[in-house]
N, C-alpha and C positions, 0 to 999 in steps of 0.2 A: 728039626726042620732046618734046612740049609738057608744061608743068607739069601741066595739067589731065589729060592722058592718063596721065602718071606717077601722079598722085594717084588716078585711077580704077583703074589696075592694082594699085597698092598696097592700095587699099581692098578690091578683089576678092580679092586674095591673103589679106588679113587675115581677111575673112569666111570664105574657104575653110578657113583654118587653124583658126579658131574653131569652125566646124562639125565639122571633122575631130576636134578635141580633145574636143568634146562627145560625138561618137560613140564615140571611144576610151575616154572616161571610163566609159561604161556597160559596156565589155567586162570580163567578170569576171576578177579577179586574186585570188590568195590574200589573205585578210584575217584575220590572226591574232587581231585584237581581237574578231571575231565568234565567240562561244562557243556560241550557240544558233541553229540553222537549223531552224525549225519549220514545222509545218502545223497550222492551226486548223480545227476542224470535224469532228474524229473521226479514227480510224485509217484510213490509206490501204489498206483491205482489197483494193481492186481491184489494187493493185500487189503486195501480199503474196501474193495468190492466184496471181500469175504467178511465184511463187518468187523475187521480187526482195527483196533485203534492204536495210533502211534505210541501213546504212553505205555501201553501194554507190550509193545515191541521194543521198548527202550530207546526209540528214535525221537529226537527232539529238534531236528533241523533238516531241511530239504534244500538242496542246491539245484537250480534249474536254469536252462538257458534263458536269456532275457527275451528272446523271441517267442518263448512258449508260456510266458506269464499271462494269466487271466485273473480278473478280480474274483471270479467264482472259485478258481483253484486256490488262490491265496487265502480266501476266507475259509474254505474247507480245511486247509492245513492249520490255520491259526486257531480254529475252533478246537482243534485237538492239541493245542499247546505247542505247536511246532513253530520255530522261526523259519522264515523263508528268505533265502539268499539267491540273488541273480548272478549268473555268469555272463560277462560282457566281453565280446570279441573286440580287441583293439586294432591289431595290425595284420589281420588275416581275412579280411572281407574281399575275397578275390573278385567278386562280381563287379566291384567298383572299377576295375581295370577295363571293362568292356567299353565304357564311355570315356575313360580317362587313362589312356595308354601311357601318358607321361608320368604316371605314378608307379610304373614298374621299376624295381631296383636295377641299377646298372652295376655290372661286374667290373673286374680289374682290367678287362680288355676294352672297356668302353661300350660294350654291347649289353643288351638286355640279358640279365642273368636268369637262366631257366629255373623253374620251381624245383628245388631239391626234393625228390621223392613225392612230388606233387603238392608240397606245402608252399603255397604262394604267399610271400610277404609283400609289403608295400613300402615305398620310400617314406621314411619317417619325417621328412621335411616338406612333404607335399601339403601345401596349405589347404587345398580343397578337401583332401581326404581327412585331415585332422579336424576341420570344422564339421565334416559329415559325421565323424565318430563322436565328437563332443556334443553335437546337437542331439544325437540319438541317446547318448548317455543321460543328458538332461531330461529328455522325454520319458525315458524309462523311470527315472527317479520321481518325476512329477506325477506320472500316471498310476504307479503301483505302490501299495503299502508294504514295501519290502523292508527287511531288517538290515540289509546290507547288499553290496554289489562287489563282485570279484572280477578283477581284470584278468583276461586270459589272452594268450598268444601275444603278450607284450614283450616281444623280442624281435631281433632282426630276421631277415629273410633266411630261414634255416629249417632243417628237419632234424631236431635233436631228440625227439621222443622215440628212440630206438637204441639198440645195443651199439651200433656203429653209426654215429651221427654224421650228417652231411651239412657243413656250415660254410658256404662260400662267403668270400669277403665282398661286402656291398656297403653303402651305395655310393657310387662315384659319378652320379649325374652332375650336370653343371650347377644345379640348384644347391646340392649338398656341398660341392666344392666351394662355391661362393659363400655360403653361410658359414662353413668351417673357417674360412679366411677372415670373415667379418667378426665372428665370435672370438676367435683365438688370437687375432692380429698376426697370424702366420701368413706370409706371402708365398704363394706358389708360382713357379715359373710358367711361362706360356709353353705348353708341351702337350703331346697327346695324352689321353687318359691313361693309357698303359704305363707311361712313364710317371705320371702323377701318382697313380695307385702304388707303384713300386716305392716312391718316395714316402708316401703316407704309411705304408706298411713296413718301412725301413727306418730311415733317419727320423721321421716325424711320427713314428708309431705311438709313442706315449701321448702326444697331444691329440692325435687322431682318435685313439681308443677312448680317451677321457671325454673328448667332445661328443662322440657317438653316445656314450653312456649318459652324458648330460642332456642330450636331445630326448632320449627315452624317459629320463627322470623328469624332464619338464612336462611331458605328457601327463605323468602321474600327478605332478603339482597342479595342473589344470583340472584334472579329474577331481582332485580333492577340493578345489575351490568351488566347483559346480556342486559337489555333494554337500558341502557346508552351507551353500546358499539355498539348496533345494530340499534336502532331507538330512538335516544336520545330526539327527540321532542315529542314522544308519552307519554301519561299519563299511570301511573301504578295505577290501582284501585283494590279494593277488595270488594267482596260481603261477608257480614259477619252477624253473629247472632245479633239480635237487643236487646239482654238483657243488663241490667246494670251489673256491677261487683258484685252486691249483690243478684241478682235474682237466684233462684234455688240453693241457698247455694253457691254462688260464682262460678257457673258452667262454666262461660265464661273462666276463667283461670283454675279452679280446674279440670274440666272435658274436655273441648274443647281445652285447651292449646292456647287460643287466648289472647295475650297481645297487646291491641290496642296501648298503648303508645310506646311500643317497635317497633311495625310495622310502626308507624307514621314516623319514621326516613327515611323510604324507600318508603312509599305509598304517592301518590298525592291525591287520591279520596277515601273516605270511603262511600261505598254504603250499608248502613244499610238496613236490610231486614224486616221491620215491617209489615208482612202480618197479618193484624188485624183479618181477619176472620179465617185464618188457625190457628192462635195462641191463640184462645179462647177469642178474643175481637170483636165478630161479630157485636155488637151494639155500639161499641165505637171507631170510626175512630180517635178520639182525642188521642188515645194511640199512634198513629203514631208520632204526633208532640211532645208528651211527651218523647218518646224514642230518637227522633232526638235531642231534647233540651238537654237531658242528655249527649249524645255523644258530643255535642258542648262544654258543660261545662267540660267534661272529657278530651277532647283534646285541649281545649282553641281555638275552632273554632267559630267565630262569623258570618261568612258569609260576611265579609267586603271585598271590592275590594283590591286586592294585596296580600291577604293571600295565602300562599303556599298550605296549606291543605284545602280540600273541602269536603263537605258532599252532596251526591246526592242519596237520598233514592230510593229504588225500592219498589213501593207500589202495593198492590193486587187489581186488578179489575176483573180478571178472577176467576171463581169458582174453588176452590180446597178444598175439604172437605165441609166446610161451604160455602154457596152461598153468593155472593156479589150482592145485588139488584142494579138496575140502579139508584135508588134514592141515593145511597151512592157514586156514581162516583164523584160528585162535592165535598162532604165533605172529601173523601179520598184524592183527589188531592189538596184540600185546605190545609189539614194538612201536606201533603207531600211537599208542596212548601213554608212552613213557614221557616223563618230564624231559625237556621243558615244554612239551606239547600240553595244551589245555583243552584241546578239542580234536576231533578226528572225523573224517568222512570216508565213505567207500566208493571206489570207482568200479563200474558204473552201472546204474540200475537197468538201463535198456538191455544190456547183454547179460546181466547178473540174474534177473528175476526168473528166467526159465530154469536156472540151476538151483532148484529148491533146497537141495541139501546144504549148499553154501549159504543160502538165505537163512535157513534155520540156524546154522552155526553162528552167523552174524547176529541174529536176534538173541540167541542165548548169551552171547558175549556182551552185547549192549545191555541186556536186562541185568546181568550180573554185576557189571561195573557201575551201574547207575547207583548213585549214593542213596 
């Protein structure tokens, strides 16, 4: 046998073994570090109406919108041993603008910034809007026996949940400009907004970006204080953009005003949102575990027992833009349940439940990884 033939055979064998290992790695095995096996998007009533019980399905957590909570539903889920977590909209309640147009974000030209792709954000320094959300946050925690509440849409006026994000620079309203100067001791000249925005995105960019991050982080601080006063045993989580701090030219901080390390002082669980199909990685479920691994390094979370901070990714099984084939259910959940993750949930029940083949695959995986 020639050397070339031997090399070719060895290469083919190596390739076969690598592919076989990849397939086997997605096969579900018990994962004792995964404490939460969740469904996002409401209670799986379609399964419950078939007299199926959540423990039999491997599911032990349900995430639902705070507006859909009811005492009856919570009691039903808890009777089956499930934890109930609420999703809470922070800076994306567009209806507020109907009676409070001054809460619209202002763009670099001094005019109202259009909603990118229809995703309407709110000026983060509007005192009335902040009080409105804090009051609602307190009400939800007081009224419902939930195990935790997750902040959602807690970022600046932007549409980032897509392959090509649209992230305009905001908010340059008079209120924001005055508060920036007051908080940072930076004096701005008397000039049109277009000139001031150029200055803030140029010479003063570092101070401007950090100030914006601090504003959003201060919201999280107040949410934490309300939770500690109202339902101290509940967890505070956050659904957030899955990018690293260098992707899209540092957009996590520079555009979205998300400072993960600052928020970590107040948050218990980070639910990174690595929707691989939606975010232009439809053939690469491993992107999920790569992003989760980065978050663990960034926040020094290893997934070890006793850690205060936790990572519970929310992974995409339902179709949104790009389709997620049933063959990807196991690889997606495999990468979503790798350390440092200690929990996982699937996105999202409302559009997933009609796809019974994928639901069955999810159940099989959850049942198998259950310790």
